[in-house]
N, C-alpha and C positions, 0 to 999 in steps of 0.2 A: 497499534499494530494488530493486524488480523491474526486469528489463531494459526492458520496454516503458515503464514509468513513468520510468525514468532517461533513456531515449531521448527521451521527450516533454519532459522538463526541459531536456535539452541543446538540443533544437530550439527551445524557447522562448527560451533564453539566446542562441543564435546568431541567432534572429529579431530580438531586440532589438539585437544587434550590427550586423546588416545594416541595420536601420532607422537606427541612429545613423550608420553609415558612409555610407549614401545621403544622409542629411541633411548630413553634413560636406562631401561632394563638391558637393551642391546649393548649400550656402552659399558654397563657393569660386567656383562659377560665378555665383551671384547677386551676390557681392561684385564680381566683374569687370564684370558687366553693369550693376549700379547705379552703380559708379564711372564707367564709360564714359558712361552717361546723365547723371550729375551733371556731369562735365566738359563734355559737349556742351551741356547747358543753361546751365551757368555762363558759357560763352563769350558768350552773348547778354546778360549782365548783367541778369538779371531781379531782381525783389524777393526778399528772403531767404526769405520764407515760401513762395515757390514751390519752393524747394529743400529745404524742411524734410523732406519725405517721403523724398527721395533720401538726405539726410544720415543720417537715422535708419536707413534700410535698409542703408547701408554699415556703420554701427555694429553693427546686429543681425547682419548676415551675418558680419562680422569676428569678433565674440564667439561667435556660434553655431558657426562652423567649429571654433574651439578647443575649446569645451565638448563638442560632438558627437564630435569626433575622440578626445578623452580618454575619453568614455563608450564609444565603439566599441572602443577598445583595451582598456579595463578589462573590459568585458563579454565580449569575444571571448577574451581570455586566460584569464579565469576559467572560461569554458565549456570552452575547449580543455584546460586543466589537469585539470578534472574528467573530461572525456572520456578523456584520456590515462590517468588512474588507473583508470578503469573498463575501458578497453580492455586495459591490462596485466593487471589481475586476471582478466578474462575469458579472455585468451589463455593465461595461466599455468594457470588452472583447466582449460582445454581441453586443453592439452598434457599436464597431469598425468593427465587422464582417458584420453588416447590412448596415452601411453607405457606399455610399449614397442611393443605389437603394432600399434597404429593408426598409428605413424610408420614402419612398415617400408617401405623403398624411398625415403624422404626422405633426400637428401644432407645431410651435416652442415653444409655451407656454407649451404644454404638455410635450415635451422633457425636457424643463427647469425645470418643476415641478418634472419630473422623476429624473433628476440628483440632484436636490436640496433636495428632501425630501423622495422620495419613497423608496430608498434603506435604508435610515435612519429609515423610518417608519416600515420596516420589523423587524429590530432589536428592535426598540422601542415597537413594538407590542408584541414581546416575553417578553421584560423586564417589561413593564407596563400593559400588558393585559393578556398574556397567563399564566405566572408564578403566578401573584396575583389571577387570576381567578380560576386556578386549586387549588391553596393552599386554597383560601377562600371557594371553593366548598367542598373540602375534609373536612376542619375543620368544615364547616357548617353542613355537613351530620353527622359528628361525634358528634357534640354538640346536634343536633336534636335527634339522637339516644339515647344519654345519658339522655336528657330531657324526651324522650318517656319512657325510662326505669324507671325513677323516677315517672313520671306522664304522661300517654298517652295524656290526653287532653292538657296539657301544651306543649307537643312535637308537636302536631298538630298546636297549635297557633304560636309556634316559627317558624315552617316550613312555615306557611302562611306569617309571617312577613318577613322572609328572601326572599321568592319569590317575595313579593310585593316591598320591599325596595331595594333588590339587583338585581332584574331582570326586573320586570315590570316598575319600576320608571325610570331606565336609558334608557330602550327601548322607553318609551313614550317621555322622554326628547330628545332623539336622533331624533325621528320622528318630533317633533315640531321644533327642531333646523334646520333640513333639509329644512322644509318648510320656516322657517324664512330666511335661507341663500338664498333660491331661490328668495324671495322677495327682499332681499338686493341686490343681483346680478342684478335683473331686474331694480330696481330703480337706482342703480349706473350706469348701462349702459345707461338708459334714460337720466340721468343728464349729463353724459359725452358727449352723442350725442347732447344734447341741447346746452351745453357749446361750443362745437366745431362749431356747426352751427351758434350760436350767434356771436362768434368772427369773423367768416368768413363774415357774413352779417351785421356786426355792422354798417358800414356807411349807408347802405340802411335802416336799422331799425330806425336809428336816423333821417334820412331824411324824412321818412314816419311817424314819431311819434309813431312807434310801439315798441320802446325799453322798456318803462315801462310795457306794457302788457307782453312782452317776459320775463322780469325779474320776474314778478309776477308768471308766469308759472314755471320758474326755482325754485323760492322759494317754490312753492307748492310741486314740486318733491323732493326738498331737505328736506322738512319737513317729507314727506313720507319715505324718506331714513333714517332719524334719528329715526323715530318711529320703522321702521323695524330693525334697528341696536340695539335698546334697547330690543327687544323681546327675543333674545337669553339669555340675563341676567335674564329675568323673568323666562324663561323655566329652566335655570340652578338652580335658587333658588327654583323653584317649585319641581324639581326632588330631590334636596337635602332635602327639607322639607318632601317629601313623604318618603324618606329613614329613616329619624329620627322619623317621626310619626309612621311609620309601626313597627319599632323595639321597639319604646317606648310603643306602644299599647300592645305589647306582655307582658310587665311587669305587668300591672294591670290584664290582663287576667290570667297570671300565679298565681297572688296573689289570685284572686277569686277562681280559680279552686283548688289551693293548700289548701286554707282555708276550702273549702267544703270537700276536700279529708281528711284533718286532722280531721274534725268533724265526718266524716263517718268512720274513722279508717283505711282508705286505704293508708295513708301516715304518716310517723313518723314526729312528730312536729319539731324535730331537722333538718329535711331535707327541711322544708318549706323555710328557707332563701336561700338555695341552688337553689331550684326551681324558686324562684322569681328573684334572682340576675343573673342567667345564661342568660336570655334574655337581661338584661342590659349589660352584658359583650359581647353579640353578636353584639352590635353596631359597634365595630371595624370590625368584620367579614362582616357585611352588608355593611359598608362603603367601605371596600376593594373590595367586590364583585361588588358594583355599579360602582366604579371608573374603575375597570378592564373591566366591561361590556361596559361602555361608550367608553373606549379606543379601545376595539375590534371592536365596530361598526364604529368608526371614521377611523380605519386603513384599513377597507375593500377596500376603494377606492384606497389607495396606493398599496395594495396587488394585486388588479385587474389590475392596470396600469402596475405594474412590470411584472405580468404574461403575459400580452398582448404583451409586448416587447420581453420577453424571448421565447414566443411561435411563434413569427413571423418567417415564413419559410425563409431559407437562399436564398438570391437572386442569389447566384452562388453556386451550389452544387458541392462539391469537389468529386474526385474519391474515391472509397472504398480503393483502394491501389494505391496511387499516383505513377506516373512514377518516376524513378530515376532522380535526377537533371541532366540537360542537360550537356553533356560534353563540355569542353571549346573548341570552334572552333578555327581555325587558325586566326592569326592576320590579320587585314585589314589596309592597309596604309591610312592615312588621305588624303582626296581629297582637291583640291584647292576650295576656296569658292568665288563665286561672282566675279571672275576675279581679286581678290586682289593678286598681284604677290608675290609669295613666302610665302603666308599665309597658314600655316598648324597648326594643333592642337598640343599643346605641349605634349599631351599624345598619339600621334600616335602609332599604333601598338597594340591597344587593340583588344580583340576577337571580331569577327563579328558575328552578329545574324541576320537571315533572317526571316521576317514575311510574311506570305502568307494568304490572305483572299479569300475564294471562296464561293459565294452565301450566304454571311453573313446576317442573319436575327435576329433581337432582338427587344424586346418590354420592355419599362420601366414599372415597376409595377404600377398599378393603372391608366393606360392610355388605351384608346381605340385604337385598331389597332397597327400595327407594326411601331416603330420609325425608324427602319433601315431595308431596304428590298433589298436583292440581291446585296450586295456590293462585288465587286471583287477588290483586291488591292495587289500589289506586292511591298515589301519593302526589297530588298536585302541589305546586309551590306553596310553602308555608304550612302545609298540613302536618299534623302530628298523630302518628298511629303507633299503638303498642301491640306487640306480638307476645302472647303469653302461652304457656303450655297448658294442656288439659290436665285435669286431676288424674294422677297416676301415669301420665304420659310425659312427653317432653322432647321427642325427636323432631328435629327440623330447624331450630333456631340458629345453631351454628352453621348449618348448611346454607340457610338463607343469607346469613352475613357473608359467607365465603362467595356465594354467587354474586351478590351485589357489589362486592369489592373486586370482582373478576379474578378470583382465586380458584374457581371451580367451574367446570363446564356444566351446562344445563340443557334441558329440553323445554320446549314451550317458547314463550316470548317474554323478554324483559327489555323494555325500551326506556331510554333517557331522552326526553324531548323528542320522541318519535323515532330515535335511532336505536337499532338493536345493539345491546351491549357486546355481543359477540363480534360485531363489526367495528368495534372501537378498540384502540390500543389500551392495554391494561393500565398504563400510566396515565392516560387521558381520563379514564374512568375514576381512578383513585385520586386524581386532582380535583374532582368535583364531589365525590362521595367520600367522606371521612369517617373514621372509627374512633370512638372514645370508649375505653374499657378500663375496668378497675384493675386489671392485670397488667397495665402499661408499665414498661420498664423505666426505672429511674436510674440514670447513670451516675457514676462517681465523678461528678462535675459540678459546676456552680448552678445555682437555681436559674440564672439567666440562660445558661447554655442548655439546661434540660428543657426549657420551653422553646428556646430559639432553634432547636433541632427541627421544628416544624417549618420554620421560615428563616433560613440562615442569614438573610440580609436584614432582619429586623433589628432595630436599635433598642436600647434599654428602656426608653419611654414606651415603645410599643409592647415590649415584654411585660413591663409593669402594668400597663393598661389591661393586657390579657389576663394577668393574674388577678387584678381587682374584679374584672368582669366574671371570672371563674369563682369568685368568693374567697380569694386568698389575700385580700388586702391586709387584714390584721396579721395573718401569718407572715406576709412579706415584711410588714413593719417590724415584726419581732425578730427577724433574722439578725444574728449578731453582726454580719458583714454585709447586710442588704442582699442585693442580687448576686454578689460575689461569694456568698456563703456556699461552701461545698456540701452536698447532700449525702455523702458517704457511699461506700460500696453497696450496690443494689438498693440505694435509697434508704439505708437503715435509719437516717435521721428524720424520716417522714412517716406518718401513720398511713393506714390503708385509705382513709378518707382523703387525706392530703394528696396521696398518690393519684386518686381519681381526679381530683381537681387540677393537678398538674397536667394530666392527660387532657382535661377539658380546656385548660389554658392553651395547650398546643393546638387543639382543634379551632379555638377561637382566633388564635394568631394566624393559622393557615387560612381561615375564613372559608371553610367548606360550605357551599350552599346546601348540601344534603349531608346530614349527620346521623350516624348510627350510634345509639347509646346501648352498648352491650353489657347487660347485667350490672347496672350501676348501683342497685340497692344492696346494702348489707343486710344483716339479720334484723328483723323488725324490732327486737328488744334494744338495739343500739340507738333507735330513733323513737323515743317515747312520745314526742310531741310532733306528730306528722301533720298537724293542721296549721302550724305556724310556718307557712311556706310562701315564697314569692314576694316578700316585702323587702324593698331595697334598704340598705344600711344608711347610716348617717352620712357616709361619703358618697352616696349615690350608687355604690356597687351592690350587686345582687348577691346576697350570701348564699352559700351552698352548704349550710350546716345540716340540711335534710336533703334526701335524694330528690324530692319533688322540686327543689329549687334549681335543679339542672335544667328543667324546661324553661324556667324564667331566664336563666343565663344564656340560653340558646334561642331566644325569641327572634323571629324573623327568618329562621331556617326551616327547611323541611326536615323533620325528625322522625326516625324510626326507632322506637324504644323496644329493645329485646330483653325479655326477662323470663327466667325459668321458674318463677313463682307461680302459684296457682292463680286462676282468674278471680280476683275479688275486687272488681271495679268500685263497688260501693264503699268498701272499707279501706281501700288503698288510696292514700292522698295523691300519689303520683299518677295513678291511672285515672283519677278524677279530672286531671288536667290535660288529657289527650282528647283528640277528636273522635277516635275510634279504637276499639279493642278487638283484636283478632286472636282467636284461639287455635293453636296448632295441636295435632295429635288426636 
């Protein structure tokens, strides 16, 4: 469903919920009014048929309140759950389109809050704020109009009570709660900072005899924090009390005004109970109005945060009419790697794609100056090029990766088989150029599913082959349940090197013709024997026990190796196995 059509459907459902909620509140008020009139009329002992209309009205309002309340809850929750699903999908799609370049400068805490609550807050706002607020407002206006028709003075008093208890009280409570929350945040931050500093300098404080004084200061801050945390409870109680007092004050006001009107002949005595009891019945309306107003005020921050993300401009703008997907080029034979005799990729004969960079310039959002300036690079099919940082420098590698994956706009020219990247759809580009990084996420799923995410239609045999080619044959054989072994939350059951190889297995399974290896090397002291590289194991698989073996496992592909280590081609086993080394910075 298109966004506009979906929004229209949500509005229609919420409109039905608002109508049902308004009817339920109106039935509650009508029930009280008709009951009061029935009691007043019955006190005169009229004939039964004179009370028939009132009796039926009481029954209709009593049943109608239950039915309409159920319909309002059912419709509102159905619409809210549909909206929640739509908002989550829309948010995740937007974050996926923005990451990583478009989210530069966003704090992790804000993004976590966005994912955890803001999308839920949008649906919750409609459910617990918009629908009750609209229903209570319509029902309140209706009952004020009815009270005004019976007795204008009582109508004015009731309107003042609803505005005070349902609008002014929650607004004042919200303002006080915001101030209290600021104090709580400040004291909590102060206490956390003092605790951290105290633990770090505890030996010195004890040696200098300053520990008791320091602890006294921490107790003082903790006392202030506890006091600040108790204030929101007082403000909540004060707001609720104001709502009850305001609506309660309308009852004696209606009684005094009604009695005066009865004595003056402006009001029938049988209608006096109706005038007096209507403000009492409005307590439910005022309470719903106050709760909805509080929720609406609290939800503003979530809505503003969600709008801020949805309105972030795209870091890589796509073409209005994307070029057709690139035609499949001729197959390219797999080259020999690193002098390993007879070593060729098992998937030799895949299509070859050529990358050409001319005067590439790009800037990471939120940074000053250009991160990448005037880069020229040729990557014909099957070529392997390493991009390293200069000594003391390092800007540009991440920017280059983002540009090639079509995650960041650029100036200059970047062509894939002669077609400009900016003229291609991002998904088409990322279907040809893949990324293998040590920071790849490992899910709490089976080993097979963690690899199959790159190619959902792959069978277990293909997954197993990809793992062996990535150098995880022995690891796979040692898994207690084979490919069905779960890897734990965040991949806690795998090491950093195994995580990299799982990422490599994904890339091999997806069969990217062009592959970017982003920072594949660990610290040099983890790999003492960097010369024993590129030799296949007994089962014919290429081991990846050293980072240089990554190139052996990716033979036959165009490879761009990105590393932030210093340029030491002569001493680096991995750099000795590439065709060219380019230094940035």
